[in-house]
DSSP file (Angstrom, degrees, kcal/mol; ACC not computed):
  #  RESIDUE AA STRUCTURE BP1 BP2  ACC     N-H-->O    O-->H-N    N-H-->O    O-->H-N    TCO  KAPPA ALPHA  PHI   PSI    X-CA   Y-CA   Z-CA
    1    1 A M              0   0    0      0, 0.0   112,-0.2     0, 0.0     2,-0.1   0.000 360.0 360.0 360.0  79.7    0.0    0.0    0.0
    2    2 A P        +     0   0    0      0, 0.0   110,-2.0     0, 0.0     2,-0.4  -0.370 360.0 178.0 -63.3 135.5    2.2    2.8   -1.2
    3    3 A Q  E     +A  111   0A   0    108,-0.2     2,-0.3   121,-0.1   108,-0.2  -0.995   8.1 153.3-135.2 141.3    1.5    6.2    0.3
    4    4 A A  E     -A  110   0A   0    106,-2.3   106,-2.9    -2,-0.4     2,-0.4  -0.988  27.1-148.1-161.4 162.9    3.4    9.4   -0.3
    5    5 A S  E     -A  109   0A   0     -2,-0.3     2,-0.4   104,-0.2   104,-0.2  -1.000  10.8-168.4-138.2 136.0    3.1   13.2   -0.3
    6    6 A V  E     -A  108   0A   0    102,-2.3   102,-2.9    -2,-0.4     2,-0.4  -0.978   2.8-165.0-125.2 137.5    4.8   15.6   -2.5
    7    7 A K  E     -A  107   0A   0     -2,-0.4     2,-0.4   100,-0.2   100,-0.2  -0.980   7.7-179.8-123.9 136.4    4.9   19.4   -2.0
    8    8 A R  E     -A  106   0A   0     98,-2.6    98,-3.1    -2,-0.4     2,-0.6  -0.985  21.8-147.7-132.0 144.5    6.0   22.0   -4.6
    9    9 A L  E     -A  105   0A   0     -2,-0.4     2,-0.4    96,-0.2    96,-0.2  -0.965  29.0-176.1-108.4 115.2    6.2   25.7   -4.5
   10   10 A I  E     -A  104   0A   0     94,-2.7    94,-3.1    -2,-0.6     2,-2.0  -0.940  31.9-136.0-122.9 132.6    5.4   26.9   -8.1
   11   11 A E  S    S+     0   0    0     -2,-0.4   138,-0.5    92,-0.2     2,-0.3  -0.392  73.6 102.3 -84.2  61.2    5.5   30.5   -9.4
   12   12 A V  S    S-     0   0    0     -2,-2.0    -2,-0.2   136,-0.2    92,-0.1  -0.990  82.5 -92.4-141.6 144.5    2.2   30.1  -11.2
   13   13 A E     >  -     0   0    0     -2,-0.3     4,-1.7   133,-0.1     3,-0.5  -0.284  33.5-124.0 -58.6 140.4   -1.3   31.3  -10.3
   14   14 A K  H  > S+     0   0    0      1,-0.2     4,-2.5     2,-0.2     5,-0.2   0.873 109.1  56.0 -52.7 -44.6   -3.4   28.8   -8.4
   15   15 A E  H  > S+     0   0    0      1,-0.2     4,-2.4     2,-0.2    -1,-0.2   0.877 106.2  50.8 -61.6 -38.3   -6.2   28.9  -10.9
   16   16 A N  H  > S+     0   0    0     -3,-0.5     4,-2.0     2,-0.2    -1,-0.2   0.889 110.3  49.4 -66.4 -38.4   -3.9   28.0  -13.7
   17   17 A L  H  X S+     0   0    0     -4,-1.7     4,-2.2     2,-0.2    -2,-0.2   0.906 110.9  49.5 -66.5 -41.6   -2.5   25.0  -11.8
   18   18 A I  H  X S+     0   0    0     -4,-2.5     4,-2.3     1,-0.2    -2,-0.2   0.933 110.6  50.2 -62.4 -45.8   -6.0   23.8  -11.0
   19   19 A D  H  X S+     0   0    0     -4,-2.4     4,-1.0     1,-0.2    -1,-0.2   0.889 108.9  53.4 -59.3 -39.0   -7.0   24.0  -14.6
   20   20 A L  H >< S+     0   0    0     -4,-2.0     3,-0.6     1,-0.2    -1,-0.2   0.923 110.1  46.0 -62.7 -45.4   -3.8   22.1  -15.6
   21   21 A V  H 3< S+     0   0    0     -4,-2.2    -1,-0.2     1,-0.2    -2,-0.2   0.869 113.6  49.5 -66.8 -36.0   -4.6   19.2  -13.2
   22   22 A L  H 3< S+     0   0    0     -4,-2.3     2,-1.8     1,-0.2    -1,-0.2   0.617  88.1  87.0 -79.1 -11.4   -8.3   19.1  -14.4
   23   23 A D    X<  +     0   0    0     -4,-1.0     3,-1.7    -3,-0.6     4,-0.3  -0.468  52.2 162.3 -86.8  66.7   -7.3   19.1  -18.1
   24   24 A I  G >   +     0   0    0     -2,-1.8     3,-1.5     1,-0.3    -1,-0.2   0.772  61.6  70.5 -61.2 -31.3   -7.0   15.3  -18.1
   25   25 A D  G 3  S+     0   0    0      1,-0.3    -1,-0.3    -3,-0.2    12,-0.2   0.775  98.2  51.5 -58.0 -26.1   -7.1   15.1  -21.9
   26   26 A K  G X  S+     0   0    0     -3,-1.7     3,-1.8     1,-0.2     4,-0.4   0.550  79.5  98.5 -89.7  -8.3   -3.7   16.6  -22.1
   27   27 A Y  G X> S+     0   0    0     -3,-1.5     4,-2.8    -4,-0.3     3,-1.9   0.857  75.0  59.8 -51.3 -43.9   -1.9   14.2  -19.7
   28   28 A P  G 34 S+     0   0    0      0, 0.0    -1,-0.3     0, 0.0    -2,-0.1   0.765  98.2  61.6 -60.0 -21.5   -0.4   12.0  -22.4
   29   29 A S  G <4 S+     0   0    0     -3,-1.8    -2,-0.2     1,-0.1    -3,-0.1   0.634 125.5   7.0 -80.3 -12.0    1.5   15.0  -23.8
   30   30 A F  T <4 S+     0   0    0     -3,-1.9    -3,-0.1    -4,-0.4    -1,-0.1   0.552 100.5  92.8-145.4 -11.5    3.5   15.6  -20.6
   31   31 A I  S >< S-     0   0    0     -4,-2.8     3,-1.8    -5,-0.2    -1,-0.1  -0.785  77.5-113.1 -94.0 127.3    3.1   13.0  -17.9
   32   32 A P  T 3  S+     0   0    0      0, 0.0     3,-0.1     0, 0.0    -3,-0.1  -0.298  96.5   4.6 -57.7 135.8    5.7   10.2  -17.9
   33   33 A Y  T 3  S+     0   0    0      1,-0.2    25,-2.5    24,-0.1     2,-0.9   0.498  90.6 131.0  68.4   7.0    4.2    6.7  -18.8
   34   34 A C  E <   +B   57   0A   0     -3,-1.8    23,-0.2    23,-0.2    -1,-0.2  -0.825  27.3 172.8 -89.9 110.5    0.8    8.2  -19.5
   35   35 A I  E     -     0   0A   0     21,-2.7     2,-0.3    -2,-0.9    -1,-0.2   0.828  58.7  -4.5 -88.5 -36.5   -0.1    6.6  -22.8
   36   36 A N  E     -B   56   0A   0     20,-1.3    20,-2.9     2,-0.0     2,-0.3  -0.987  53.4-164.7-156.0 158.0   -3.7    7.7  -23.2
   37   37 A S  E     -B   55   0A   0     -2,-0.3     2,-0.3    18,-0.2    18,-0.2  -0.990   2.9-172.5-145.6 151.6   -6.6    9.5  -21.4
   38   38 A K  E     -B   54   0A   0     16,-2.1    16,-2.9    -2,-0.3     2,-0.6  -0.942  12.7-151.8-148.4 123.4  -10.3    9.7  -22.0
   39   39 A V  E     +B   53   0A   0     -2,-0.3    14,-0.3    14,-0.2     3,-0.1  -0.855  14.2 178.0 -95.3 122.3  -12.8   11.9  -20.2
   40   40 A Y  E     +     0   0A   0     12,-2.8     2,-0.3    -2,-0.6    13,-0.2   0.810  67.7   8.2 -89.8 -35.9  -16.3   10.3  -20.2
   41   41 A K  E     -B   52   0A   0     11,-1.5    11,-2.2     2,-0.0     2,-0.4  -0.996  54.0-179.7-151.9 138.9  -18.1   13.0  -18.2
   42   42 A R  E     +B   51   0A   0     -2,-0.3     2,-0.4     9,-0.2     9,-0.2  -0.951  10.6 178.5-141.6 120.7  -17.5   16.5  -16.9
   43   43 A E  E     -B   50   0A   0      7,-2.8     7,-2.9    -2,-0.4     2,-0.7  -0.987  17.7-155.9-127.4 128.5  -20.1   18.4  -15.0
   44   44 A D  E     +B   49   0A   0     -2,-0.4     2,-0.4     5,-0.2     5,-0.2  -0.909  17.1 176.0-101.0 112.3  -19.7   21.9  -13.5
   45   45 A K  E >   -B   48   0A   0      3,-3.2     3,-1.0    -2,-0.7     2,-1.0  -0.591  51.5 -92.8-120.0  68.8  -22.2   22.1  -10.6
   46   46 A G  T 3  S+     0   0    0     -2,-0.4    -1,-0.1     1,-0.3    28,-0.0  -0.466 116.6  19.7  68.3 -99.4  -21.6   25.5   -9.0
   47   47 A E  T 3  S+     0   0    0     -2,-1.0    27,-2.9    27,-0.1    28,-0.7   0.528 127.5  49.6 -81.5  -7.5  -19.1   24.9   -6.2
   48   48 A N  E <   -BC  45  73A   0     -3,-1.0    -3,-3.2    25,-0.2     2,-0.4  -0.957  59.2-154.3-136.7 150.5  -17.9   21.5   -7.6
   49   49 A I  E     -BC  44  72A   0     23,-2.0    23,-2.9    -2,-0.3     2,-0.4  -0.993  16.5-161.2-119.8 132.7  -16.6   20.0  -10.8
   50   50 A F  E     +BC  43  71A   0     -7,-2.9    -7,-2.8    -2,-0.4     2,-0.4  -0.952  10.9 178.7-116.9 131.7  -17.2   16.2  -11.3
   51   51 A I  E     -BC  42  70A   0     19,-2.7    19,-3.2    -2,-0.4     2,-0.5  -0.995  17.3-163.8-133.9 137.5  -15.1   14.2  -13.9
   52   52 A I  E     +BC  41  69A   0    -11,-2.2   -12,-2.8    -2,-0.4   -11,-1.5  -0.992  32.1 157.7-115.7 124.4  -15.1   10.6  -14.8
   53   53 A A  E     -BC  39  68A   0     15,-1.9    15,-3.3    -2,-0.5     2,-0.4  -0.981  35.8-133.9-148.9 155.5  -12.0    9.6  -16.8
   54   54 A D  E     -BC  38  67A   0    -16,-2.9   -16,-2.1    -2,-0.3     2,-0.4  -0.860  15.1-166.9-105.2 145.0   -9.7    6.8  -17.9
   55   55 A L  E     -BC  37  66A   0     11,-2.1    11,-2.4    -2,-0.4     2,-0.6  -1.000   8.6-153.9-126.6 133.8   -5.9    6.9  -17.8
   56   56 A T  E     -BC  36  65A   0    -20,-2.9   -21,-2.7    -2,-0.4   -20,-1.3  -0.946  20.5-177.6-106.6 120.1   -3.8    4.3  -19.5
   57   57 A I  E     +BC  34  64A   0      7,-2.7     7,-2.6    -2,-0.6     2,-0.3  -0.903  24.3  84.4-118.4 141.8   -0.4    4.1  -17.8
   58   58 A G  E     - C   0  63A   0    -25,-2.5     2,-0.3    -2,-0.4     5,-0.3  -0.957  53.6-112.2 160.2-174.6    2.5    1.9  -18.8
   59   59 A K  E >  S- C   0  62A   0      3,-3.0     3,-1.9    -2,-0.3     2,-0.1  -0.950  73.3 -29.1-154.4 132.5    5.6    1.2  -20.8
   60   60 A G  T 3  S-     0   0    0     -2,-0.3     0, 0.0     1,-0.3     0, 0.0  -0.369 129.9 -13.3  61.4-131.6    6.2   -1.3  -23.6
   61   61 A I  T 3  S+     0   0    0     -2,-0.1     2,-1.0     1,-0.1    -1,-0.3   0.625 121.8  86.8 -79.0 -12.1    4.0   -4.4  -23.1
   62   62 A F  E <   +C   59   0A   0     -3,-1.9    -3,-3.0     2,-0.0     2,-0.3  -0.777  57.5 130.6 -93.4 103.2    3.2   -3.4  -19.5
   63   63 A K  E     +C   58   0A   0     -2,-1.0     2,-0.3    -5,-0.3    -5,-0.2  -0.994  26.1 178.6-151.0 150.5    0.2   -1.1  -19.6
   64   64 A D  E     -C   57   0A   0     -7,-2.6    -7,-2.7    -2,-0.3     2,-0.4  -0.992  18.6-137.3-151.3 152.5   -3.1   -0.8  -17.8
   65   65 A T  E     -C   56   0A   0     -2,-0.3     2,-0.4    -9,-0.2    -9,-0.2  -0.925  18.5-175.3-114.5 135.8   -6.1    1.4  -17.8
   66   66 A Y  E     -C   55   0A   0    -11,-2.4   -11,-2.1    -2,-0.4     2,-0.4  -0.987  18.2-136.4-131.5 146.2   -8.0    2.6  -14.8
   67   67 A K  E     -CD  54  85A   0     18,-2.4    17,-3.5    -2,-0.4    18,-1.2  -0.812  24.8-165.6-101.2 136.5  -11.1    4.7  -14.4
   68   68 A S  E     -CD  53  83A   0    -15,-3.3   -15,-1.9    -2,-0.4     2,-0.6  -0.897  23.1-139.8-126.8 152.3  -11.3    7.5  -11.9
   69   69 A D  E     -CD  52  82A   0     13,-3.2    13,-2.0    -2,-0.3     2,-0.5  -0.961  27.3-167.2-105.7 115.8  -13.8    9.7  -10.2
   70   70 A V  E     -CD  51  81A   0    -19,-3.2   -19,-2.7    -2,-0.6     2,-0.5  -0.919   6.4-175.7-112.6 127.9  -12.4   13.2   -9.9
   71   71 A R  E     -CD  50  80A   0      9,-2.8     9,-2.8    -2,-0.5     2,-0.5  -0.973   6.0-165.4-130.0 119.7  -14.0   15.9   -7.7
   72   72 A F  E     -CD  49  79A   0    -23,-2.9   -23,-2.0    -2,-0.5     2,-0.7  -0.905   6.6-156.3-106.4 125.7  -12.9   19.5   -7.5
   73   73 A S  E  >> -CD  48  78A   0      5,-2.8     4,-1.3    -2,-0.5     5,-1.3  -0.890   4.0-168.6 -99.3 111.2  -14.1   21.7   -4.7
   74   74 A K  T  45S+     0   0    0    -27,-2.9    -1,-0.2    -2,-0.7   -26,-0.1   0.842  87.2  57.4 -66.2 -33.1  -13.9   25.3   -5.7
   75   75 A K  T  45S+     0   0    0    -28,-0.7    -1,-0.2     1,-0.2   -27,-0.1   0.898 119.8  27.0 -65.0 -41.5  -14.6   26.4   -2.2
   76   76 A N  T  45S-     0   0    0      2,-0.2    21,-0.3    -3,-0.0    -1,-0.2   0.463  98.8-127.7-102.1  -3.8  -11.5   24.5   -0.7
   77   77 A D  T  <5 +     0   0    0     -4,-1.3    20,-1.6     1,-0.2     2,-0.4   0.921  65.2 132.7  53.0  47.1   -9.3   24.5   -3.8
   78   78 A T  E   < -DE  73  96A   0     -5,-1.3    -5,-2.8    18,-0.2     2,-0.5  -0.959  46.2-155.3-129.1 147.6   -8.9   20.7   -3.5
   79   79 A I  E     -DE  72  95A   0     16,-2.2    16,-2.7    -2,-0.4     2,-0.4  -0.990  11.1-165.2-121.9 123.3   -9.1   17.9   -6.0
   80   80 A Y  E     -DE  71  94A   0     -9,-2.8    -9,-2.8    -2,-0.5     2,-0.4  -0.912   4.3-169.8-109.0 135.1  -10.0   14.4   -4.8
   81   81 A V  E     +DE  70  93A   0     12,-2.7    12,-2.2    -2,-0.4     2,-0.3  -0.990   8.7 171.6-127.6 130.2   -9.5   11.3   -7.0
   82   82 A T  E     -DE  69  92A   0    -13,-2.0   -13,-3.2    -2,-0.4     2,-0.2  -0.959  32.9-110.6-130.6 153.5  -10.7    7.8   -6.3
   83   83 A N  E     +D   68   0A   0      8,-1.0   -15,-0.3    -2,-0.3     8,-0.2  -0.540  25.0 179.8 -84.7 150.9  -10.7    4.8   -8.6
   84   84 A I  E     -     0   0A   0    -17,-3.5     2,-0.3     1,-0.4   -16,-0.2   0.693  68.4  -7.9-110.4 -40.9  -13.8    3.2  -10.1
   85   85 A D  E    S+D   67   0A   0    -18,-1.2   -18,-2.4     5,-0.0    -1,-0.4  -0.981  87.2  64.4-156.0 159.4  -12.3    0.4  -12.1
   86   86 A G  S    S-     0   0    0     -2,-0.3   -20,-0.2   -20,-0.2    29,-0.0  -0.836  94.6 -29.5 123.6-158.4   -9.0   -1.1  -13.3
   87   87 A P  S    S+     0   0    0      0, 0.0    28,-3.1     0, 0.0    29,-0.5   0.492 103.2  98.8 -78.1  -3.0   -5.9   -2.7  -11.8
   88   88 A L  E     - F   0 114A   0     26,-0.3    26,-0.3     1,-0.2     3,-0.2  -0.713  58.0-159.4 -91.4 132.2   -6.2   -0.8   -8.6
   89   89 A K  E    S-     0   0A   0     24,-3.1     2,-0.3    -2,-0.4    25,-0.2   0.901  85.4 -19.7 -68.4 -42.0   -7.7   -2.3   -5.5
   90   90 A Y  E     - F   0 113A   0     23,-1.6    23,-2.2    -3,-0.1    -1,-0.4  -0.973  60.7-165.9-158.7 158.9   -8.1    1.3   -4.4
   91   91 A L  E     + F   0 112A   0     -2,-0.3    -8,-1.0    21,-0.2     2,-0.4  -0.975   9.0 171.9-146.1 132.2   -6.8    4.7   -5.1
   92   92 A E  E     +EF  82 111A   0     19,-2.8    19,-2.3    -2,-0.3     2,-0.4  -0.961  10.2 163.4-137.8 122.6   -7.1    7.9   -3.2
   93   93 A N  E     -EF  81 110A   0    -12,-2.2   -12,-2.7    -2,-0.4     2,-0.4  -0.989  15.6-162.6-137.5 155.3   -5.3   11.1   -4.0
   94   94 A K  E     -EF  80 109A   0     15,-2.3    15,-2.6    -2,-0.4     2,-0.5  -0.998   5.0-161.0-138.6 130.9   -5.7   14.7   -3.1
   95   95 A W  E     -EF  79 108A   0    -16,-2.7   -16,-2.2    -2,-0.4     2,-0.4  -0.941  12.4-171.4-106.5 132.3   -4.4   17.8   -4.6
   96   96 A S  E     -EF  78 107A   0     11,-2.3    11,-2.2    -2,-0.5     2,-0.4  -0.983   3.3-163.7-124.6 140.0   -4.4   21.0   -2.5
   97   97 A F  E     + F   0 106A   0    -20,-1.6     2,-0.4    -2,-0.4     9,-0.2  -0.985   9.0 177.5-128.1 124.7   -3.6   24.5   -3.8
   98   98 A N  E     - F   0 105A   0      7,-2.3     7,-3.2    -2,-0.4     2,-0.4  -0.968  20.0-144.5-130.6 116.4   -2.7   27.5   -1.6
   99   99 A Q  E     - F   0 104A   0     -2,-0.4     2,-0.4     5,-0.2     5,-0.2  -0.652  17.0-178.3 -80.0 129.8   -1.8   30.8   -3.2
  100  100 A R  E >   - F   0 103A   0      3,-3.8     3,-2.4    -2,-0.4     2,-0.3  -0.877  59.5 -70.0-129.7  97.7    0.9   32.7   -1.2
  101  101 A E  T 3  S-     0   0    0     -2,-0.4    -1,-0.1     1,-0.3     0, 0.0  -0.375 119.8  -9.2  52.1-112.5    1.6   36.1   -2.9
  102  102 A N  T 3  S+     0   0    0     -2,-0.3    47,-0.5    -3,-0.1     2,-0.4   0.256 127.7  73.3 -99.6  14.2    3.4   35.1   -6.1
  103  103 A I  E <   - F   0 100A   0     -3,-2.4    -3,-3.8   -92,-0.2     2,-0.5  -0.975  64.1-150.1-128.5 140.2    3.8   31.4   -5.3
  104  104 A T  E     -AF  10  99A   0    -94,-3.1   -94,-2.7    -2,-0.4     2,-0.6  -0.945  12.2-144.6-108.8 127.0    1.3   28.6   -5.2
  105  105 A E  E     -AF   9  98A   0     -7,-3.2    -7,-2.3    -2,-0.5     2,-0.5  -0.803  18.5-167.4 -87.6 123.0    1.9   25.7   -2.7
  106  106 A V  E     -AF   8  97A   0    -98,-3.1   -98,-2.6    -2,-0.6     2,-0.5  -0.958   5.4-170.9-115.0 126.1    0.8   22.5   -4.3
  107  107 A I  E     -AF   7  96A   0    -11,-2.2   -11,-2.3    -2,-0.5     2,-0.5  -0.976   0.5-170.5-117.9 128.5    0.5   19.4   -2.1
  108  108 A F  E     -AF   6  95A   0   -102,-2.9  -102,-2.3    -2,-0.5     2,-0.4  -0.952   3.9-174.0-122.9 109.7   -0.2   16.0   -3.8
  109  109 A D  E     -AF   5  94A   0    -15,-2.6   -15,-2.3    -2,-0.5     2,-0.4  -0.880   5.0-174.5-104.8 133.7   -1.0   13.1   -1.5
  110  110 A V  E     +AF   4  93A   0   -106,-2.9  -106,-2.3    -2,-0.4     2,-0.3  -0.992  13.6 170.0-132.7 136.9   -1.4    9.6   -2.9
  111  111 A D  E     +AF   3  92A   0    -19,-2.3   -19,-2.8    -2,-0.4     2,-0.3  -0.963  21.3 145.9-141.3 123.5   -2.5    6.3   -1.4
  112  112 A F  E     - F   0  91A   0   -110,-2.0     2,-0.3    -2,-0.3   -21,-0.2  -0.977  29.8-156.3-152.6 165.2   -3.2    3.2   -3.5
  113  113 A E  E     - F   0  90A   0    -23,-2.2   -24,-3.1    -2,-0.3   -23,-1.6  -0.971  18.5-136.3-145.4 132.6   -3.0   -0.5   -3.7
  114  114 A L  E     - F   0  88A   0     -2,-0.3   -26,-0.3   -26,-0.3     6,-0.1  -0.540  17.0-129.6 -82.1 152.5   -2.8   -2.7   -6.8
  115  115 A K  S    S+     0   0    0    -28,-3.1     2,-0.7    -2,-0.2   -27,-0.1   0.855  95.7  76.6 -67.2 -34.8   -4.9   -5.8   -7.1
  116  116 A N  S  > S-     0   0    0    -29,-0.5     4,-2.1     1,-0.2    -2,-0.2  -0.699  71.3-158.7 -81.8 112.7   -1.8   -7.8   -8.1
  117  117 A K  H  > S+     0   0    0     -2,-0.7     4,-1.8     1,-0.2    -1,-0.2   0.860  89.4  52.2 -63.1 -38.0    0.3   -8.3   -4.9
  118  118 A F  H  > S+     0   0    0      1,-0.2     4,-1.9     2,-0.2    -1,-0.2   0.942 111.8  45.1 -64.1 -47.9    3.6   -8.9   -6.8
  119  119 A L  H  > S+     0   0    0      1,-0.2     4,-2.9     2,-0.2    -1,-0.2   0.848 108.4  59.3 -64.4 -32.4    3.3   -5.7   -8.8
  120  120 A N  H  X S+     0   0    0     -4,-2.1     4,-2.0     2,-0.2    -1,-0.2   0.902 105.0  48.8 -61.7 -41.3    2.3   -3.9   -5.6
  121  121 A I  H  X S+     0   0    0     -4,-1.8     4,-1.2     2,-0.2    -2,-0.2   0.920 112.8  47.9 -64.3 -44.1    5.6   -4.9   -4.0
  122  122 A L  H  X S+     0   0    0     -4,-1.9     4,-1.1     1,-0.2     3,-0.3   0.918 111.4  50.2 -62.3 -43.7    7.5   -3.7   -7.0
  123  123 A M  H  X S+     0   0    0     -4,-2.9     4,-1.2     1,-0.2     3,-0.3   0.867 103.1  60.2 -64.1 -36.9    5.6   -0.4   -7.1
  124  124 A T  H  < S+     0   0    0     -4,-2.0     4,-0.4     1,-0.2     3,-0.3   0.880 103.5  51.9 -58.8 -38.0    6.3    0.2   -3.4
  125  125 A K  H  < S+     0   0    0     -4,-1.2    -1,-0.2    -3,-0.3    -2,-0.2   0.825 123.0  27.2 -69.9 -32.4   10.0    0.2   -4.1
  126  126 A S  H  X S+     0   0    0     -4,-1.1     4,-2.3    -3,-0.3    -1,-0.2   0.302  92.1 103.3-112.4   9.1    9.8    2.8   -6.9
  127  127 A F  H  X S+     0   0    0     -4,-1.2     4,-2.8    -3,-0.3     5,-0.2   0.915  79.3  47.8 -63.4 -48.9    6.7    4.7   -5.9
  128  128 A T  H  > S+     0   0    0     -4,-0.4     4,-2.2     1,-0.2    -1,-0.2   0.900 112.5  50.9 -61.6 -41.1    8.4    7.8   -4.4
  129  129 A Y  H  > S+     0   0    0      2,-0.2     4,-2.0     1,-0.2    -1,-0.2   0.945 112.9  45.8 -59.5 -48.8   10.6    8.2   -7.5
  130  130 A G  H  X S+     0   0    0     -4,-2.3     4,-2.0     1,-0.2    -2,-0.2   0.888 110.9  52.3 -62.8 -41.1    7.6    7.9   -9.8
  131  131 A L  H  X S+     0   0    0     -4,-2.8     4,-2.5     1,-0.2    -1,-0.2   0.898 109.2  49.9 -64.0 -40.5    5.5   10.3   -7.8
  132  132 A N  H  X S+     0   0    0     -4,-2.2     4,-2.7    -5,-0.2    -1,-0.2   0.876 108.0  54.0 -65.1 -37.2    8.3   12.9   -7.9
  133  133 A K  H  X S+     0   0    0     -4,-2.0     4,-2.0     2,-0.2    -2,-0.2   0.900 110.2  47.2 -62.5 -40.5    8.6   12.4  -11.7
  134  134 A I  H  X S+     0   0    0     -4,-2.0     4,-2.3     2,-0.2    -2,-0.2   0.933 112.7  48.1 -66.6 -46.0    4.9   13.1  -12.1
  135  135 A A  H  X S+     0   0    0     -4,-2.5     4,-2.5     1,-0.2    -2,-0.2   0.904 111.3  51.4 -60.9 -41.3    5.1   16.2   -9.8
  136  136 A D  H  X S+     0   0    0     -4,-2.7     4,-2.9     1,-0.2     5,-0.2   0.899 108.4  52.1 -60.7 -40.8    8.1   17.4  -11.8
  137  137 A A  H  X S+     0   0    0     -4,-2.0     4,-2.5     2,-0.2    -2,-0.2   0.910 110.7  46.9 -64.6 -42.8    6.1   17.0  -15.0
  138  138 A F  H  X S+     0   0    0     -4,-2.3     4,-2.5     2,-0.2    -1,-0.2   0.917 113.8  48.6 -64.2 -42.9    3.2   19.1  -13.7
  139  139 A Q  H  X S+     0   0    0     -4,-2.5     4,-2.4     2,-0.2    -2,-0.2   0.942 113.3  45.8 -63.4 -47.7    5.6   21.8  -12.5
  140  140 A K  H  X S+     0   0    0     -4,-2.9     4,-2.6     1,-0.2    -2,-0.2   0.924 113.6  49.8 -61.4 -44.7    7.5   22.0  -15.8
  141  141 A R  H  X S+     0   0    0     -4,-2.5     4,-2.5    -5,-0.2     5,-0.2   0.922 111.4  48.7 -60.9 -44.5    4.3   22.0  -17.8
  142  142 A S  H  X S+     0   0    0     -4,-2.5     4,-2.9     1,-0.2     5,-0.5   0.904 113.1  46.8 -64.3 -40.6    2.8   24.8  -15.7
  143  143 A E  H  X S+     0   0    0     -4,-2.4     4,-1.4     3,-0.2    -1,-0.2   0.872 112.9  50.1 -69.3 -36.3    5.9   26.9  -15.9
  144  144 A D  H  < S+     0   0    0     -4,-2.6    -2,-0.2    -5,-0.2    -1,-0.2   0.905 119.7  36.5 -65.5 -41.3    6.1   26.3  -19.7
  145  145 A L  H  < S+     0   0    0     -4,-2.5    -2,-0.2    -5,-0.2    -3,-0.2   0.889 134.3  18.8 -79.3 -40.9    2.5   27.3  -20.2
  146  146 A F  H  < S-     0   0    0     -4,-2.9    -3,-0.2    -5,-0.2    -2,-0.2   0.537  84.6-157.5-114.9  -9.8    2.0   30.1  -17.7
  147  147 A G     <  -     0   0    0     -4,-1.4    -1,-0.2    -5,-0.5     2,-0.1  -0.151  52.3 -24.1  59.7-161.0    5.5   31.3  -16.8
  148  148 A N              0   0    0      1,-0.1  -136,-0.2  -136,-0.1   -45,-0.1  -0.463 360.0 360.0 -82.8 155.2    6.0   33.1  -13.5
  149  149 A V              0   0    0   -138,-0.5  -137,-0.1   -47,-0.5    -1,-0.1   0.492 360.0 360.0 -60.4 360.0    3.2   34.9  -11.7
């Protein structure tokens, strides 16, 4: 059951970072090992945005698709993600965004478990490295798109 938390201080407006995380269709263009994405449903309901989407993750012959329920709270500037289907026994991740003058603090917490116990052991060993690679990809993409505040 890998768990980790990553924090980044990024010189980009909070709203732009939130939009970047919610733009799931673009993930394959900048996230390592993200092969494909598909958004099935996106609903903006006042204080919340609800998204149902697939991500296909992998490399070479090793790839798998999982479906997620993504919920953004505009009031709290948080994004919660849980799995619906796929190779994950469970997935919970949370993005938090806090604007501090010209810097946004982004915290990304992840907790998941794969259905396959052997792969779960392998993932535990490289999980922190992979999570940092993903956080780095989001940071680089945001800085490329939006520059400094």
